[in-house]
N, C-alpha and C positions, 0 to 999 in steps of 0.2 A: 421417446422421441426428444431430441435436444431442442431447447428453446434458445434462439439467438437473442443476445442482449447487447446493450450499448455500454459505454464507459461508465456512465452514472449508475446504471444498474449493477455493474460489476463492483464499483466502489461500495455500494450499499451492501452487497453480499459479503464483501471482505470485512467491512466494519462490524458486521453482525455474526461472523463465523466464530467458532469456538473449537479449541484443541484441534488444529488443522494439520493434516499431513500434506506436504507439497511433493507431488511425484514428478520426477524428471526422467528422461528416457535413457535407455541402455546406451553404452558407448557415449557417455556424456561429452558434449562440446561446450564451447564458451557461452553460447546463447542459453542453453537450458540451465547450465550452472549459474550464470549471472542472473537469469530469471528467478530460479529457485531461491537463491540465497539473498537476493535483494528483497524478494517478497517476504521471506522470513524476517528480515530486519524491519520491514515496514509493519508487519503484524506485531512484532515485539513493541514498537512504538505505541501501538494501539492497545497494548496490554493483553494480546492474544498469544497463547502458546502455539508454537508450530515446529514441525520437524521437516527437513528435506530428506526424502527417501529416494534412493537411486539403486537400481539393480546391480550396478558395477561400481568399482572404486573410482573416486574422483582423481583424475590425473594430477600428478604432482605440480605441474606448471600452473594449475588453477588454484592451488592451495591458498594463495594470497587473498582470494575472494571469500574464504570461509571465515565464520566468526571465531573469535579467540576462545570463547567459553564453550564447554561441551554441550551438546544438545540434550535436552531433558527427555526422559522416557515417559510416555503416557499413551493411552489408547486414543485412536482417532475418533472424533465426532464429526469431522468435516474433511472431505478429501478434495484437493485441488490438483489439477495437472497443468503444467506449463510447457509450451513448446513441444507438444506431443499430439500428432494428428490421428493416432490410432492406438488402441489399447495394446496391440501387439508390440508397440515400442516400449512397453513396460517390462519386456523380457520375462524373467522369472517371477516378477511381481504381478503379472497379469492374473494369475490364479487367485491372488488375494484381493485384487482391487477392480477386476472387471465388473462393470455394472454398478460401481459404487462411487464414481467420480461425480461430485455435485457441481463443480465449476471447472471449466477448461479455458485457459487464455492462450491463444495461439496465433500464428501468422501463416500457416500452411493452407493453400487452396484445396488440398486433398483431405482436409480434416473431415472425418466421417460422422461427426456429431454424436459421439459416444457418451458425452457428459450431459447431465441434466440441464445445465446452463452453459452456453458457449459464447465467448467473445473471440471472434476470429477476424483479423484484418489482413487479407491476402496481399495487399499492396504495401504492407509494412516490411521493412528490411529484416526484422527479427522479432521474436517474442519480447525481447527487452525494449524494443521501440514501442510496442503496444503498452507494456507495463509502465514505461516512462510517462505516457499520457495519463494512465490511470493514477499514478502517484501524484502527478501535478494537479489533477482534478481533485484528489483527496487532500491536497495541501499538506502532505506530510513533510517533515523536515528531512532533507537529504543529508546523508552522512558521507564520509569518505568511502566507506565500504559500499554503500548503495551506488555511489557515483562510479566506482571502479567496476562493480558488477555490470551496471548498465552499459558503460563504455565498452567493456570487454565483449559483452554479448553482441552489440552492434558492430564492433570492429571485426570480430571473427566471422559473423554470418555474412558480412559484405566483402570478405577477403581484403581487409584493410581499406574498405570504401571504394573498391574497384569493380565489384559485381553489379549486374544490371538492376538488382533489387535496391541499390542505394538511391534513395530519393532525396528531395529537398528537405523533408522533415528530418531525415537521418543526419544531415549536416547541421541543421539548425539545432537539434537536440544535443548533438555532440558539442557544438560551440557553447551552448548554454551550460553544459556540465563543465567544460574546460574553463569558462569564465568564473564559475562559482567555486571551482576547486583547482586553482592554478598550481597548487603545490604537488598535485599528482604527476608522476613522471609518465606521461602518456607514451613518450618515445620508448621507455623501457618496457611498458606493457606490449607495445607493438613488436619490439625486438623479441620478447619472450614468446609471443604468439606466432610470429612469422619467420624469424631469422635464426634463432638458436635451435640447433639440431643435435641429437645424440649421435654417437658413432654408428649405432644401429640404424638410425633414420637415414644417415648418409649412405650406408650400405644398401638399405632398402631402395633408395632412389636410384642408385647405380644399377642394381639388379633389374628394376622395373624398366628403366630407360633403355637398358641394353637389349631387352626382349620386347620392346614396344612393337605392336603389330599395326599395320595400316590396311584398312579395308574400304570397300565401297568407293573406289576411285579416290582414295586418300581423304575422304570426307569423315571417316570414322577411325579413331585410334583406340587401341585396347591394350591395357596392361593387366597383368594378373600375378598373383602370388599364392603358392600352396604352403601347407604346413611343412612339407619337406624342404622347400626353398628357405623358409624361415629358420628351420633347424640348422641347415647347412651353412647359413650366413649369419647365425646368431642375431636374428631379428625377432623382437617380441611385438606383441599387439600394440604397445604404446608407440613403437617406432613407425607403425603404419598409419597413425592418425594424420589426417590432412593431406594424403597423397592424391586425392581425387582430382586435383587441378593439373597434375602432370600431363594427362593425355591431351589437354587442350593447348599445350605449349607449341606444337608444330603449326606452322602457318597453313591456312586453308582448311583446318579441321572444323567441322560443325558439331560432332558428337564425340565426347571422350568417355570411355568406359573403363572402370576399374573392377576387377574380380578378386575377391579375397575368400579363400577356403575357410570354412567354419568347422567346428567340432562335430556338428550334427548331420553331416552329409549334405549340407547346403553350401552355396556360395553367396557371399554378400556382394551385391551388385550396386555400384555407385555410378550414376550418369550425370554428365555435365554437358551443356550445349552453349554455343556462342550466340546464335541469332535465330535460326529458323525452326528448330525442332523443340516441341514440348515434351521434355523427357519425363515429366510427371505422368503424362498419359501413357507413355510406354511402360513405366514401372507399375502403374495401376493394373495393367494386364497381368502382372505377376503377383498381385496382392500388396504392392507397395504404393509409393506416392511421394509427394514432396512439393517442390516448386517447379515452375515452367522450365527454368534453366538448371535446376539442381534437384535430383531425386534419387531414390534408392529402393531396393527390394531384396528379397532373398529367394533363391531358386535352387531346388534340389537337383543333384546329379553330378556327373564328373565334369572336369574342366571343359572337355570338348563338347559335352551335351549342353552345358550352360552357355558356352561361347556361341554355339549355333543358334540357340533360342534367342539370345540377346541380339546377335547380328541380324537375324531374320526380322526381328521387331524394329530394329533401327533402319534396316533397308526399306521396310514398309513405310516408316515415318518420313524418310527422305524422299 
């Protein structure tokens, strides 16, 4: 059974850990990457060896957050997870680390308490926002890398500070970082995260928008992509990152759904809502979870089978 802890207790655990592995989730995004590599940098200041472990490659656009020196090889004595609400999010690493996580630092309301010690703040915009408070409490020296990691995590998990999870603390902490490190090109980070797109990404948006479906009196939109569609249009997995906001673009939409075919007979389902619907509750019915306005799960079946299950669940929620 997980024990909930506060920031001071978390700081004490971090100060006293040794040879730590920092686990981040599959299909890594800006928040888990920023959380993992900022924590590695902080532990290094404390003289503690650590490695960031991810089941998938880090996307190239996030490589500027990685340390310049290669990571040292050593067996783990302490296992930490960041921005991960469920051990299933470890992907292929679940078989190695299930039941072995001593500390989890998270912001997902759906966190199932798999770690021995748990610091979770559901009202925080991101795991990076939670870690920012931990680092300030520990009085560690912020570096340019740590600042870029934290900023990127908060910016990406808030959709460049426009999602409902953006709170007063998010803006305050961002301002503090920007005042402390005015030399960082925050505008270029935002451009890299939100504006620059590969040709494949542009093709993916064109395909998905062209076959967007409207359901439930236009309160729900759905976009989907199969392996065949990706092959025919030369779209790879990296091109599909961050497409989950597309279904919410039409006016009047309450729930937006994105379906992505996986290799294992499942569809990856991402849900977003604007105001009324708790999509985390919907995704929990299928073994997933997340935030009230942004959540996900995986469902087995054909595109038609998965579409029907998802739409039935959204209909009930509406």
